[in-house]
C-alpha positions, 0 to 999 in steps of 0.5 A: 500500500502506498503512503500519502503525505496527508498534511501535504494533501490537506495543504494542496486542498486548501490552496486549491479551495482558496484559488477558486478561480483556478481550474484543477487542470490548470493547477495540474499543468502548473504542478507538472502532472496530468489532471488525472494524476492530480485527481488520483493523488488527491483521492489517494489512488495514484498508481504511480510514483507518489513521492515524485508527485509529492515532490512536485506539489511541495515545490509548487506550494513553496513557489506559490507561498514565496510569490504571495509573501513577495506580493504582500511585502511589495504592497506593504512597502508601497503603502508605507511609501504612500503614507510618508509622501 
């Protein structure tokens, strides 16, 4: 029986729920897996290399988190500049 990282599955589900306008097929392409593989992974039924898929998902979530933090930092900086002006 394959072992799935339940915490990672929950993180992915939360991200996809927050990004309600992001189709799962587009998310799969961004992650680097097929839409079918993503669906199977989310349902703990992926027949392939689970570790490889999880590695791609981890990188995707890490990249998205870094981009979100950079966006927040940029927005905060712009607000501070505006307040000073």
